[in-house]
Backbone of each chain as ProteinMPNN parsed JSONL, in Angstrom:
{"seq_chain_A": "MAKTGMLGASALSAALSGCINISAPDEPIVIELNINIQQEVIYRLAEDAADTVEENADIF", "coords_chain_A": {"N_chain_A": [[-22.745, -3.955, -70.189], [-21.737, -6.058, -70.49], [-19.314, -6.116, -68.395], [-20.337, -4.87, -66.412], [-21.642, -7.555, -65.185], [-18.853, -8.773, -65.243], [-17.628, -7.749, -63.715], [-19.617, -8.437, -61.188], [-19.078, -11.456, -61.405], [-16.169, -11.004, -60.537], [-16.844, -10.853, -57.888], [-17.947, -12.377, -56.339], [-16.525, -14.331, -56.426], [-14.453, -13.127, -55.247], [-15.36, -12.952, -52.565], [-16.214, -15.859, -52.463], [-14.031, -17.056, -52.358], [-13.402, -15.822, -50.746], [-12.802, -16.463, -47.672], [-12.712, -17.154, -44.847], [-10.708, -18.834, -42.323], [-11.497, -20.257, -38.954], [-9.43, -20.985, -36.213], [-8.785, -23.058, -33.078], [-6.579, -21.999, -30.608], [-4.536, -23.506, -29.211], [-3.961, -23.145, -26.147], [-5.59, -22.582, -22.852], [-6.54, -19.168, -23.489], [-6.116, -16.293, -21.613], [-8.054, -13.872, -20.277], [-5.878, -10.557, -19.115], [-7.319, -9.027, -16.575], [-6.934, -8.658, -14.546], [-4.67, -7.09, -13.686], [-5.586, -4.896, -15.845], [-7.372, -2.711, -14.623], [-5.81, -2.788, -11.462], [-3.784, -0.854, -12.743], [-5.424, 0.958, -13.748], [-6.335, 1.759, -11.495], [-4.247, 3.121, -9.612], [-3.643, 4.714, -10.852], [-5.072, 6.524, -9.945], [-5.406, 7.055, -7.581], [-2.416, 7.966, -7.928], [-2.566, 10.854, -7.035], [-3.354, 11.833, -4.67], [-1.932, 9.823, -2.595], [0.621, 10.795, -3.367], [0.471, 12.383, -1.348], [-0.752, 11.898, 1.462], [1.741, 10.553, 1.497], [3.497, 13.318, 1.957], [2.026, 13.9, 3.986], [2.738, 12.511, 5.796], [5.258, 12.449, 6.779], [6.793, 11.707, 9.512], [6.117, 8.697, 9.713], [7.501, 8.175, 7.329]], "CA_chain_A": [[-24.052, -4.875, -69.535], [-21.019, -7.506, -70.033], [-18.504, -4.945, -67.726], [-20.757, -4.939, -65.181], [-21.145, -8.792, -65.29], [-17.973, -9.519, -64.832], [-17.381, -7.094, -62.398], [-20.682, -9.406, -59.981], [-18.039, -11.951, -61.016], [-15.751, -10.781, -59.782], [-16.82, -9.676, -56.868], [-18.26, -13.447, -55.593], [-15.597, -15.277, -56.115], [-13.224, -13.341, -53.663], [-16.168, -13.186, -51.131], [-16.474, -16.812, -52.043], [-12.393, -17.204, -51.864], [-11.1, -15.348, -48.638], [-13.211, -17.064, -46.212], [-11.402, -17.156, -42.924], [-10.141, -20.174, -41.43], [-10.021, -20.233, -37.527], [-9.145, -23.137, -35.302], [-9.168, -23.229, -31.681], [-5.549, -22.389, -30.097], [-4.178, -24.672, -27.864], [-3.609, -22.413, -25.093], [-6.625, -20.762, -23.403], [-7.144, -17.433, -23.667], [-6.2, -15.636, -20.444], [-7.567, -12.403, -19.886], [-5.595, -10.75, -17.421], [-8.542, -7.52, -16.209], [-6.771, -7.88, -13.017], [-3.637, -6.108, -14.219], [-5.82, -3.886, -16.091], [-7.853, -2.328, -13.909], [-5.701, -2.022, -11.219], [-3.605, -0.305, -13.258], [-6.141, 2.137, -13.349], [-6.96, 2.125, -9.463], [-3.592, 3.13, -9.061], [-3.421, 6.412, -11.528], [-6.562, 7.117, -9.87], [-5.213, 6.216, -6.093], [-1.627, 8.19, -7.094], [-1.616, 11.94, -6.992], [-3.877, 10.798, -3.171], [-1.086, 8.547, -2.598], [1.954, 11.723, -2.822], [0.177, 13.524, -1.029], [-0.221, 10.509, 1.655], [3.773, 10.699, 2.253], [4.129, 13.786, 2.306], [1.721, 14.989, 5.209], [2.623, 11.769, 7.088], [6.358, 12.216, 6.164], [7.392, 11.281, 10.072], [7.05, 7.899, 9.344], [7.564, 8.052, 5.291]], "C_chain_A": [[-22.949, -6.057, -69.219], [-20.404, -6.926, -68.802], [-19.488, -5.106, -66.42], [-22.11, -6.704, -64.211], [-20.555, -9.182, -65.163], [-17.345, -8.919, -63.243], [-18.723, -8.298, -61.083], [-19.588, -10.121, -59.915], [-17.849, -11.868, -60.394], [-15.345, -10.783, -58.195], [-17.109, -10.638, -56.001], [-17.129, -14.134, -55.627], [-14.508, -15.351, -55.475], [-14.421, -13.497, -52.543], [-16.562, -15.18, -51.079], [-14.701, -17.818, -51.451], [-11.598, -16.375, -50.702], [-12.517, -15.122, -47.224], [-12.023, -17.721, -45.185], [-11.835, -18.811, -42.709], [-10.56, -19.464, -39.829], [-10.459, -20.7, -37.085], [-8.164, -22.328, -34.142], [-7.561, -22.997, -31.223], [-5.861, -23.633, -29.159], [-3.991, -24.187, -26.239], [-4.471, -21.535, -24.77], [-6.423, -19.935, -23.433], [-7.515, -17.124, -22.248], [-6.102, -14.435, -20.616], [-6.783, -11.314, -19.235], [-6.368, -8.872, -17.063], [-8.591, -7.564, -15.313], [-5.62, -6.941, -13.374], [-4.377, -4.9, -14.596], [-7.13, -2.138, -15.092], [-7.005, -2.382, -12.272], [-4.603, -0.964, -11.329], [-4.265, 1.462, -13.122], [-6.75, 3.294, -11.827], [-5.871, 2.989, -9.343], [-2.958, 4.981, -9.54], [-4.523, 6.907, -11.334], [-6.756, 7.82, -8.221], [-3.837, 7.681, -6.629], [-1.292, 9.697, -6.883], [-2.706, 12.067, -5.423], [-2.983, 10.764, -2.214], [0.463, 9.349, -2.211], [1.863, 12.543, -2.05], [0.118, 13.351, 0.542], [1.038, 10.58, 2.507], [3.736, 11.711, 2.824], [3.455, 14.96, 4.009], [2.041, 14.15, 6.435], [4.095, 12.127, 7.371], [7.292, 11.88, 7.549], [7.957, 9.159, 9.915], [7.073, 6.968, 7.561], [9.089, 8.315, 5.236]], "O_chain_A": [[-22.989, -6.806, -68.243], [-21.087, -7.284, -67.842], [-18.986, -5.589, -65.405], [-22.881, -6.782, -63.255], [-20.814, -10.34, -64.834], [-16.877, -9.409, -62.215], [-18.169, -8.822, -60.117], [-18.863, -9.976, -58.931], [-18.461, -12.205, -59.38], [-14.294, -10.746, -57.554], [-16.801, -10.378, -54.838], [-16.782, -14.585, -54.536], [-13.785, -16.285, -55.128], [-14.212, -14.294, -51.628], [-17.012, -15.759, -50.09], [-14.422, -18.701, -50.639], [-10.506, -16.221, -50.155], [-12.913, -14.28, -46.418], [-11.02, -18.415, -45.018], [-12.802, -19.555, -42.873], [-10.089, -18.379, -39.488], [-11.638, -21.045, -37.158], [-7.286, -21.468, -34.218], [-6.981, -24.047, -31.501], [-6.781, -24.298, -28.682], [-3.905, -24.984, -25.305], [-4.674, -20.443, -25.3], [-5.204, -20.061, -23.317], [-8.572, -17.402, -21.681], [-5.11, -13.769, -20.909], [-7.526, -11.094, -18.278], [-5.834, -7.802, -17.356], [-9.495, -7.058, -14.648], [-5.944, -5.76, -13.246], [-4.114, -3.862, -13.989], [-7.315, -0.933, -15.257], [-7.807, -1.824, -11.523], [-4.361, -0.23, -10.37], [-3.856, 2.538, -12.685], [-7.151, 4.39, -11.437], [-6.312, 4.029, -8.855], [-2.317, 5.884, -9.001], [-5.099, 7.617, -12.158], [-7.593, 8.591, -7.751], [-3.991, 8.649, -5.885], [-0.137, 10.03, -6.615], [-2.387, 13.231, -5.178], [-3.04, 11.424, -1.177], [1.257, 8.993, -1.34], [2.718, 13.398, -1.82], [0.678, 14.224, 1.205], [1.247, 10.639, 3.718], [3.862, 11.68, 4.048], [3.879, 15.91, 4.666], [1.872, 14.492, 7.605], [4.226, 12.1, 8.595], [8.483, 11.717, 7.284], [9.025, 8.547, 9.947], [6.824, 5.889, 7.024], [9.672, 8.346, 4.152]]}, "seq_chain_B": "MDEKALAVREFGEKVMSLLRKIVWLSAAALAAGTPAMAQTSDYKAAKAAGLVGERVDGYIGIVGEATPALQDIVNDINIKRRAVFQKKADENKATLEAYAFTVGCQSIARTQPGEKYQAPDGTWKTRTSAPPERDPRCP", "coords_chain_B": {"N_chain_B": [[-30.899, -3.477, 53.706], [-29.913, -0.307, 54.406], [-31.284, 3.31, 53.473], [-29.061, 5.127, 53.653], [-26.22, 3.618, 53.629], [-26.65, 2.345, 50.532], [-26.153, 5.02, 49.806], [-23.296, 4.92, 49.803], [-22.211, 3.2, 49.081], [-22.074, 3.581, 47.334], [-21.201, 5.782, 45.927], [-19.053, 5.136, 47.544], [-18.523, 2.616, 44.563], [-18.515, 4.827, 42.973], [-16.559, 6.18, 43.154], [-14.006, 4.526, 42.541], [-14.595, 3.668, 39.921], [-14.167, 5.823, 39.096], [-11.093, 6.302, 39.737], [-9.788, 3.634, 38.358], [-10.279, 4.342, 36.004], [-7.797, 5.87, 35.936], [-5.986, 4.58, 36.208], [-6.01, 3.322, 33.937], [-5.791, 5.417, 31.658], [-3.768, 7.062, 32.115], [-1.468, 4.352, 32.169], [-2.359, 3.887, 29.184], [-0.902, 7.02, 28.011], [1.242, 6.339, 28.564], [2.056, 4.177, 27.262], [1.785, 4.682, 24.767], [3.567, 7.09, 24.636], [6.376, 8.114, 25.248], [8.238, 6.346, 24.101], [7.799, 5.725, 21.229], [7.305, 7.6, 20.086], [10.307, 8.42, 19.999], [11.48, 5.96, 18.4], [11.194, 6.607, 16.354], [13.09, 8.531, 15.394], [14.631, 6.572, 15.732], [13.423, 5.324, 13.341], [14.388, 6.733, 10.795], [17.051, 6.312, 11.173], [17.654, 4.145, 10.859], [17.174, 4.519, 8.25], [18.152, 5.854, 6.669], [20.517, 4.514, 6.914], [20.428, 2.348, 5.529], [19.39, 0.116, 6.381], [16.517, -0.625, 6.779], [14.226, -0.831, 3.879], [12.638, 0.817, 1.351], [9.473, -1.475, 0.754], [7.459, -2.54, -2.033], [5.19, -3.461, -1.997], [4.097, -1.042, -0.012], [5.025, -0.997, 2.781], [7.146, -1.459, 4.282], [10.779, -2.911, 4.673], [13.186, -4.779, 6.557], [16.849, -5.253, 5.242], [19.027, -6.904, 5.564], [20.96, -8.726, 7.795], [17.889, -9.878, 10.471], [17.615, -8.348, 13.783], [16.293, -8.019, 16.683], [15.811, -4.874, 17.712], [15.843, -3.999, 14.462], [13.614, -4.738, 13.86], [11.002, -4.693, 15.517], [11.236, -1.316, 14.984], [10.598, -1.68, 12.039], [7.457, -2.933, 12.485], [6.091, -0.98, 14.123], [6.396, 0.983, 12.436], [5.673, 0.33, 10.806], [3.619, -0.732, 10.519], [1.639, 1.617, 12.208], [1.735, 2.949, 9.626], [-0.07, 1.385, 7.68], [-2.635, 2.19, 8.725], [-2.939, 4.215, 8.911], [-2.459, 4.212, 5.725], [-5.792, 2.235, 5.347], [-7.328, 3.831, 6.122], [-7.248, 5.864, 4.352], [-7.933, 4.053, 1.856], [-10.661, 3.605, 2.147], [-11.772, 5.776, 1.698], [-11.666, 7.059, -0.859], [-12.669, 5.176, -2.076], [-11.231, 2.509, -2.332], [-9.031, -0.73, -2.741], [-6.984, -1.384, -0.074], [-4.863, -3.285, -0.129], [-4.721, -2.163, -2.989], [-4.173, 1.145, -2.265], [-1.979, 0.923, -0.453], [-0.468, -0.495, -2.742], [0.146, 1.896, -4.121], [1.149, 3.605, -2.692], [3.022, 3.186, -2.473], [4.431, 3.123, -4.799], [4.919, 5.387, -4.945], [6.859, 6.211, -2.366], [8.922, 4.15, -3.451], [9.929, 6.361, -5.426], [10.308, 8.054, -4.206], [13.514, 7.532, -2.543], [15.937, 8.98, -1.611], [19.529, 9.206, -2.977], [21.548, 6.255, -2.328], [19.891, 4.96, -0.318], [17.623, 2.376, -0.054], [15.655, 0.293, -1.651], [12.757, -1.879, -3.033], [13.419, -3.606, -5.747], [10.776, -4.314, -8.174], [10.955, -7.336, -8.574], [12.021, -8.474, -6.006], [14.129, -8.184, -4.646], [16.768, -5.853, -3.59], [17.936, -2.941, -3.464], [20.143, -0.836, -4.114], [19.669, 3.208, -3.91], [20.527, 4.627, -6.73], [21.39, 8.333, -7.863], [20.298, 7.54, -10.768], [16.782, 7.052, -11.924], [14.58, 4.577, -9.818], [13.875, 0.946, -9.559], [10.688, 0.243, -11.452], [7.549, -0.712, -10.413], [5.96, -1.865, -13.544], [3.145, -1.06, -13.035], [3.304, 1.296, -11.891], [2.39, 4.844, -11.797]], "CA_chain_B": [[-29.734, -1.914, 53.517], [-30.511, 0.956, 54.573], [-30.884, 4.258, 52.522], [-27.605, 5.535, 53.963], [-25.487, 2.425, 53.536], [-27.271, 2.615, 49.842], [-25.542, 5.901, 49.423], [-22.432, 5.584, 51.084], [-22.098, 2.2, 48.86], [-23.094, 4.09, 45.196], [-19.971, 6.331, 46.385], [-17.965, 4.357, 46.236], [-18.673, 2.351, 43.569], [-18.069, 6.351, 41.31], [-15.015, 6.592, 42.871], [-13.432, 2.799, 41.712], [-14.384, 3.148, 38.933], [-12.878, 7.079, 38.942], [-9.677, 5.452, 39.637], [-10.093, 2.843, 37.21], [-9.959, 5.379, 34.479], [-7.18, 7.493, 35.935], [-5.357, 4.448, 35.984], [-6.081, 3.118, 32.218], [-5.829, 6.287, 31.447], [-1.762, 6.736, 32.277], [-1.059, 3.346, 30.783], [-1.927, 4.444, 27.684], [-0.521, 7.023, 28.118], [2.913, 5.882, 28.746], [2.686, 3.551, 26.432], [1.594, 5.478, 23.539], [4.15, 8.751, 24.36], [7.777, 8.873, 24.917], [8.924, 5.309, 23.828], [6.736, 5.535, 19.915], [8.793, 9.212, 19.672], [11.883, 7.471, 20.091], [11.134, 4.605, 18.008], [10.923, 8.296, 14.867], [14.574, 9.222, 14.915], [15.449, 4.925, 15.049], [13.155, 4.652, 12.387], [15.279, 7.793, 10.559], [18.474, 5.949, 11.303], [18.331, 2.778, 10.341], [16.049, 3.541, 6.696], [19.335, 6.227, 5.9], [21.87, 3.893, 7.169], [20.341, 1.096, 4.581], [19.346, -1.005, 6.722], [15.999, -0.469, 6.566], [14.421, -0.349, 3.23], [10.743, 0.763, 0.928], [8.892, -2.513, -0.078], [7.118, -2.381, -3.368], [3.668, -3.015, -1.472], [4.079, -0.137, 0.886], [5.679, -0.852, 3.778], [9.016, -0.997, 4.847], [11.045, -4.717, 5.788], [14.568, -5.369, 6.784], [17.079, -5.085, 4.207], [20.15, -7.256, 6.201], [19.998, -9.534, 8.853], [17.146, -8.885, 11.216], [17.619, -7.89, 14.325], [15.475, -7.093, 17.616], [15.676, -3.688, 17.653], [14.891, -3.133, 13.904], [12.412, -6.489, 13.98], [10.335, -2.906, 16.144], [11.396, -0.039, 14.399], [9.287, -2.199, 11.207], [6.526, -3.457, 13.015], [5.68, 0.158, 14.656], [6.055, 2.179, 11.027], [4.469, -0.273, 9.637], [1.613, -0.555, 11.947], [0.832, 3.807, 11.743], [1.39, 2.899, 8.046], [-1.96, 0.296, 7.697], [-3.671, 2.511, 10.319], [-3.59, 5.603, 7.538], [-4.174, 3.746, 4.471], [-6.985, 1.829, 5.847], [-7.799, 5.123, 6.49], [-7.263, 6.757, 3.013], [-8.292, 3.55, 0.991], [-11.192, 3.769, 2.025], [-11.816, 7.814, 1.391], [-10.755, 6.791, -1.951], [-13.338, 3.534, -2.35], [-10.78, 1.636, -2.919], [-9.21, -1.323, -1.966], [-5.395, -1.511, 0.611], [-3.896, -3.454, -1.124], [-4.265, -1.919, -4.053], [-4.139, 2.353, -1.778], [-0.91, 1.102, -0.183], [0.13, -0.539, -3.401], [0.064, 3.479, -5.856], [2.138, 4.803, -2.068], [4.935, 2.368, -2.275], [4.809, 3.714, -6.037], [5.286, 6.505, -4.082], [7.743, 6.261, -2.252], [10.4, 4.621, -4.282], [10.581, 7.713, -6.203], [11.356, 9.609, -3.235], [14.552, 7.478, -2.314], [17.958, 8.944, -1.65], [20.243, 8.45, -3.6], [21.535, 5.623, -0.405], [18.436, 4.569, 0.996], [17.166, 1.304, -0.037], [14.216, 0.409, -2.119], [12.487, -3.709, -4.212], [13.123, -4.091, -7.339], [9.853, -5.398, -9.243], [11.303, -9.773, -8.674], [11.874, -9.265, -5.014], [15.566, -7.414, -4.625], [17.086, -4.997, -2.144], [18.573, -2.137, -4.453], [20.48, 0.424, -2.931], [18.87, 4.375, -4.989], [21.729, 5.548, -6.728], [20.908, 9.015, -8.977], [19.535, 6.803, -10.833], [14.713, 6.049, -11.156], [14.763, 3.882, -9.134], [13.131, 0.474, -10.715], [9.622, -0.158, -10.315], [6.514, -1.546, -11.322], [5.756, -0.81, -15.034], [2.075, 0.185, -13.111], [3.23, 2.145, -11.848], [2.616, 5.637, -12.104]], "C_chain_B": [[-30.735, -0.864, 53.602], [-29.92, 1.836, 53.562], [-29.431, 4.48, 52.733], [-26.804, 4.654, 53.44], [-25.912, 1.926, 51.703], [-26.423, 2.93, 49.235], [-23.772, 5.515, 49.403], [-21.775, 3.801, 49.089], [-21.759, 2.224, 47.209], [-21.109, 5.151, 45.171], [-19.401, 6.098, 45.905], [-17.53, 3.353, 46.043], [-17.922, 3.552, 42.405], [-16.869, 5.88, 42.368], [-14.014, 5.27, 42.433], [-13.18, 3.043, 40.896], [-13.847, 5.087, 38.303], [-11.212, 6.383, 38.349], [-9.551, 4.183, 38.772], [-9.562, 3.344, 35.837], [-9.263, 6.091, 34.485], [-5.102, 6.19, 35.739], [-4.69, 3.853, 34.107], [-5.635, 4.241, 32.121], [-3.936, 6.484, 31.518], [-0.679, 6.034, 31.699], [-1.177, 4.006, 29.601], [-1.355, 5.258, 27.05], [0.924, 6.898, 27.326], [3.112, 5.14, 27.312], [2.803, 4.45, 24.872], [2.979, 6.727, 23.137], [6.053, 8.245, 24.099], [8.048, 7.485, 24.061], [8.429, 5.301, 21.561], [7.977, 7.095, 19.578], [10.217, 8.623, 19.514], [11.64, 6.567, 19.002], [11.219, 5.687, 16.688], [11.799, 8.365, 14.311], [14.541, 7.635, 14.941], [14.632, 4.339, 13.444], [14.063, 5.222, 11.255], [16.914, 6.862, 9.514], [18.785, 5.321, 10.374], [18.28, 3.24, 8.663], [18.147, 5.109, 6.323], [20.395, 5.381, 6.416], [21.902, 2.214, 6.355], [19.728, 0.393, 5.213], [17.707, -1.739, 6.745], [14.897, -0.285, 5.206], [12.375, 0.407, 2.906], [10.665, -0.991, 0.405], [8.089, -2.395, -1.572], [6.184, -2.313, -2.652], [2.888, -2.454, -0.597], [4.461, 0.836, 2.287], [7.293, -1.07, 3.408], [8.884, -2.437, 5.351], [12.478, -3.572, 5.422], [16.112, -5.653, 5.822], [18.469, -6.848, 4.446], [19.793, -8.312, 7.084], [19.11, -8.619, 10.004], [17.224, -9.482, 12.81], [16.101, -7.388, 15.576], [14.719, -5.905, 17.169], [14.793, -3.438, 16.236], [13.584, -3.977, 13.581], [11.577, -4.898, 14.019], [9.881, -2.441, 15.762], [10.207, -0.515, 13.208], [8.381, -2.32, 11.438], [6.455, -1.587, 12.927], [6.401, 0.653, 13.355], [5.073, 1.484, 10.399], [3.235, -0.512, 10.275], [0.388, 0.546, 11.557], [0.907, 3.4, 10.157], [0.125, 2.362, 7.841], [-2.361, 1.328, 7.567], [-4.345, 3.97, 8.811], [-3.148, 4.538, 6.135], [-5.24, 2.766, 4.366], [-7.874, 2.957, 5.324], [-8.819, 6.196, 5.2], [-7.807, 5.644, 1.831], [-9.712, 3.379, 1.185], [-11.812, 5.711, 1.937], [-11.844, 7.326, -0.07], [-12.279, 5.703, -1.956], [-12.379, 2.658, -2.784], [-9.913, 0.314, -1.792], [-8.173, -1.383, -0.632], [-4.963, -1.928, 0.307], [-3.578, -2.181, -2.209], [-3.155, -0.04, -3.983], [-2.628, 2.153, -1.315], [0.734, 0.455, -1.502], [0.965, 0.578, -3.958], [1.127, 3.993, -4.26], [3.656, 3.878, -2.193], [5.348, 2.689, -4.193], [5.796, 4.776, -5.767], [7.159, 7.0, -3.576], [8.925, 6.076, -2.257], [10.933, 5.094, -4.962], [11.798, 8.244, -5.473], [12.347, 9.488, -3.262], [15.181, 8.517, -2.722], [18.927, 8.326, -1.969], [20.941, 7.328, -1.95], [20.67, 4.434, 0.275], [18.198, 3.509, -0.686], [15.932, 0.474, -0.418], [14.859, -1.653, -2.38], [12.604, -2.969, -4.738], [11.287, -4.889, -7.394], [10.297, -7.066, -8.796], [12.002, -9.656, -7.341], [12.971, -8.22, -4.315], [15.726, -6.403, -4.237], [17.993, -4.271, -3.474], [19.346, -1.33, -3.453], [19.632, 2.61, -4.623], [20.295, 4.706, -5.23], [20.845, 7.241, -8.012], [19.781, 9.135, -10.199], [18.075, 7.285, -12.041], [15.54, 5.642, -11.076], [13.614, 2.48, -10.002], [11.752, 0.146, -10.403], [9.028, -0.514, -11.082], [6.217, -0.962, -12.283], [4.214, -0.026, -14.122], [1.969, 0.848, -12.46], [3.327, 4.319, -12.443], [3.738, 6.692, -12.908]], "O_chain_B": [[-31.845, -0.638, 53.121], [-28.866, 1.691, 52.944], [-28.633, 3.982, 51.939], [-26.565, 5.067, 52.305], [-25.327, 0.864, 51.489], [-25.787, 2.253, 48.427], [-23.148, 6.273, 48.66], [-20.849, 4.003, 48.304], [-21.408, 1.427, 46.339], [-20.165, 4.974, 44.401], [-18.981, 6.262, 44.759], [-16.601, 2.835, 46.663], [-17.165, 3.359, 41.453], [-16.286, 4.882, 41.945], [-13.063, 5.674, 41.764], [-12.019, 2.96, 40.495], [-13.281, 5.348, 37.242], [-10.596, 6.144, 37.31], [-8.33, 4.038, 38.838], [-8.781, 2.923, 34.983], [-9.292, 7.022, 33.681], [-3.944, 6.49, 35.446], [-3.644, 3.93, 33.462], [-4.577, 4.197, 32.749], [-3.128, 5.874, 30.818], [0.352, 6.385, 31.126], [-0.262, 4.616, 29.047], [-1.056, 5.04, 25.876], [1.428, 7.162, 26.234], [3.984, 5.373, 26.474], [3.781, 4.7, 24.168], [3.327, 7.143, 22.031], [6.692, 8.111, 23.055], [8.037, 7.849, 22.885], [9.156, 4.623, 20.835], [9.05, 7.294, 19.009], [10.937, 8.632, 18.515], [11.882, 7.62, 18.412], [11.392, 4.935, 15.729], [11.862, 8.33, 13.082], [14.365, 7.284, 13.774], [14.978, 3.424, 12.697], [14.622, 4.336, 10.61], [17.434, 6.778, 8.402], [19.588, 5.464, 9.451], [18.996, 2.678, 7.834], [19.088, 4.706, 5.638], [21.472, 5.913, 6.146], [22.738, 1.313, 6.414], [19.201, -0.391, 4.423], [17.527, -2.957, 6.735], [14.429, 0.833, 5.417], [11.397, 0.482, 3.649], [11.57, -1.597, -0.168], [8.907, -1.775, -2.251], [5.919, -1.15, -2.347], [1.741, -2.743, -0.257], [4.404, 1.992, 2.706], [8.14, -0.856, 2.541], [7.99, -3.052, 5.932], [12.759, -2.566, 4.77], [16.323, -6.858, 5.953], [18.646, -7.665, 3.543], [18.659, -8.776, 7.199], [19.271, -7.459, 10.384], [16.996, -10.653, 13.116], [15.177, -6.62, 15.304], [13.641, -5.779, 16.589], [13.652, -2.975, 16.25], [12.631, -3.499, 12.965], [11.476, -4.123, 13.068], [8.653, -2.425, 15.677], [9.094, 0.009, 13.24], [7.726, -1.772, 10.552], [6.712, -0.974, 11.891], [7.581, 0.576, 13.699], [4.074, 1.787, 9.746], [2.021, -0.308, 10.244], [-0.748, 0.57, 11.082], [-0.114, 3.647, 9.515], [-0.813, 3.16, 7.863], [-2.569, 1.73, 6.422], [-5.361, 4.346, 8.227], [-4.199, 4.171, 5.61], [-5.599, 2.459, 3.229], [-8.761, 3.001, 4.472], [-9.903, 6.763, 5.063], [-8.156, 6.194, 0.787], [-10.188, 2.88, 0.166], [-12.274, 6.385, 2.858], [-13.075, 7.344, -0.059], [-13.004, 6.485, -1.341], [-12.719, 1.949, -3.731], [-10.014, 0.275, -0.565], [-8.99, -1.474, 0.284], [-3.94, -1.29, 0.057], [-2.575, -1.469, -2.267], [-2.211, 0.293, -4.7], [-1.869, 3.057, -1.665], [1.952, 0.633, -1.46], [2.155, 0.445, -4.245], [1.982, 4.821, -4.575], [4.863, 4.041, -2.015], [6.455, 2.451, -4.676], [6.946, 4.996, -6.148], [8.09, 7.648, -4.055], [9.838, 6.737, -1.762], [12.062, 4.807, -5.36], [12.975, 8.579, -5.607], [12.995, 10.436, -3.706], [15.126, 8.999, -3.853], [19.305, 7.233, -1.547], [20.777, 7.678, -0.781], [20.814, 3.476, 1.035], [18.466, 3.77, -1.859], [15.231, -0.002, 0.476], [15.877, -2.33, -2.234], [12.193, -1.817, -4.609], [10.855, -5.811, -6.701], [9.365, -7.867, -8.873], [12.732, -10.629, -7.156], [12.557, -7.469, -3.432], [14.767, -5.659, -4.442], [18.602, -4.943, -4.307], [19.157, -1.238, -2.24], [19.341, 2.695, -5.816], [21.119, 4.988, -4.36], [19.903, 7.044, -8.779], [18.953, 9.98, -10.542], [18.442, 7.891, -13.047], [16.671, 5.749, -11.549], [12.76, 2.799, -10.829], [11.48, -0.213, -9.257], [9.38, -0.734, -12.241], [6.118, 0.265, -12.286], [3.977, 1.17, -14.292], [0.871, 1.289, -12.122], [4.122, 4.844, -13.222], [3.46, 7.88, -13.071]]}, "name": "protein", "num_of_chains": 2, "seq": "MAKTGMLGASALSAALSGCINISAPDEPIVIELNINIQQEVIYRLAEDAADTVEENADIFMDEKALAVREFGEKVMSLLRKIVWLSAAALAAGTPAMAQTSDYKAAKAAGLVGERVDGYIGIVGEATPALQDIVNDINIKRRAVFQKKADENKATLEAYAFTVGCQSIARTQPGEKYQAPDGTWKTRTSAPPERDPRCP"}
């Protein structure tokens, strides 16, 4: 019984002392969605673009 | 105005319209025909000489001093490329810029040693046997 009580108390104290502090950063958070979206698009288009270069050899 | 006069007038108008069409079509054929053919070989020569190079955005640019002749070549090729890019972009449900940029990745990768290409920082580089410097987004 005592052992269980000890365990319960230590778990409680760990929960109490392990609080997380969040401070707001000075710089605004900018998420560059544009770059990710474009890279996805570029990967999707890559094969078609390679075909375009080969099919239009007179202008490449 | 009697019927005969009206018929003559109608016939005259038809002939004139046909003549206008013939003149317009021959002018268009002249404009689109031989000079464009000549410019393709001019472009290939300018490319081999390193006077024009592949830009990051999928079009070509003048590397050194601009001359009217080089400007003509660059404009001609870029107008034709843009038309192809627009068609392909529509087919692939992408923007013109994204499609053109993807082609730029490809055409820079395909440059031959000695040819010019634009590095991501905007400067002109001469292609060596090593891989070209490309935008990190290129596949």
